[in-house]
Residue, then its C-alpha position, 0 to 999 in steps of 0.5 A: m610445579c609439574s616435576q616434568e622435564g621441559i623447562q626453557k628460558k623465556f625472558s632475560y634481564d641485564a639491568p634492574q627494572d625501574v621498580e628495582k632500582n632502589f633495592p640494594i639486592a639489585n645493585q650489587g655487582s653485575y645484574w643478570r636475571e632470567m625467567y624460565c617456563c615449563k613447556n608442560c604446565g606453563h609455570f615460570l621460575e626465576s633464576f637470579d644470582g643474588n641472596q633474596n632472603k632479606l628482601y621482604s624482611e628488610e629491603y623492600v620496606s626500606s626501599t619502597y616506604q622508607d619508614l612508618i610515615g611512608i607506610k602510613k601514606a601508602f596505606d592511606r593512598i590505597n584506601n582512598l582509591s575509588p572502586s574502579e582503581s582499587d584491586n582491594i575493594g574487589r577482593v574484599k567484596y569477592i571474598d566476603e560474599f563467597c565465604k558467607e555463601y559457603w558458610k550459610s548452612n552453618a550459622s554458628t561459624s564465626i568469621n575470623l581470618l589470618d592474612v599471611g604476608a599482610g604488607l600494608g594491611v589494606f585487606p584486613f583493614q577493610m575486612k575488619k570494617i565489614g565485621w571480620e575478626c582479623t589477624a596478620i603476619d608479616m616478615d617485617d617488624r615495621l609492618v607489624e607495628h603498623h598493623r597493630g597501631v594503625v590498622g588496629i588488628k593483632s599481628f605477628c612478625g616472622d615465618l608462618r611455620q615458626n610461630s606457635s601463637l597463631g591459633l585457628y582460623n576460618l579463613i587463611t589468605f595468601n594475597k600475592v605472597l606464595e610467589h615470593i617463597d622458595n617452596p610454596v607447597e610447604v608453606l601452603a600445606y602448613a597452613g592447614q594446621l591453622l585451619s578450623d573445621n569447615g575452614l577455607i584458604y584463599v590464594e591470589l597469584p600472578d598469572g604469568e600465562a596471561a602476562a607473558n603475552e605482553g612481554k617481559n616487563r610486566e609486573e608479574f615478572f618483577i624481581g622476587h617473584i620466584h614462582v609465576f603461575s599458570f592455570s595448570s600450576f595453580a591447580l598443581l600447587v593446591q593438589k601437592s599441598g593436600y587440598q581440594l580446589i573449590c574454585c579458580e579463576r583468572i581476572r585482570e584487576p583495576s591495577t592491570k595485574y593479571t591474577l589467578r585466584g581461588f578457594m580451597r579446603k582440606y579433604s573430608e575425612 
């Protein structure tokens, strides 16, 4: 992320981790995957000899949830977790409180959000329950069908950069999404075109800097995490994407995930 020399191999994997065993992409020929780390900014990069293009548009949902019934079961299970078990309950509370405080001087601000890579839709579902107007976008059409039918929100299928029907939003959220994208700077920068005046972008990313202390088998380093961030590389991502970082913090969630999270805004004219 810092564009400096000094990257070194940190972890190697010669067999799929448990979570990967049902992914066709992880079971084609000999398996070899590596994580490299930048000595300057602490950013991790994945090296994997396999085409991951279909992982989140097809394979992930088929392998993890099977079908719409499986998606609904997982959705219900997560929504029924207690606050001490749920990452999402803390996320909803944090985002809602931060945004309402940030916008308190502008009573006319309507609160609507676009959740990019919405997955099961548990986040927009809970935000909708507390009064937010929510829209989702995801790469898998089965998840989009689930959003529309079960979550009860507007949802689009495809790449954020290739959808002309999205409109403008007060808040755009990327919850554990940008680590799966080859060029997260490009995607994050594009989101600014969909941001209304005084709007915010919220990003959550896996914290490789903290996770590495517990070894290579942490969830933060699972297949498909092309980028795993440090505190420094989070800030560099924001800067390179053309935003002003308002706040950034590292947390350990109830699921035990190490996470970096923060808000950003476009620079004032």
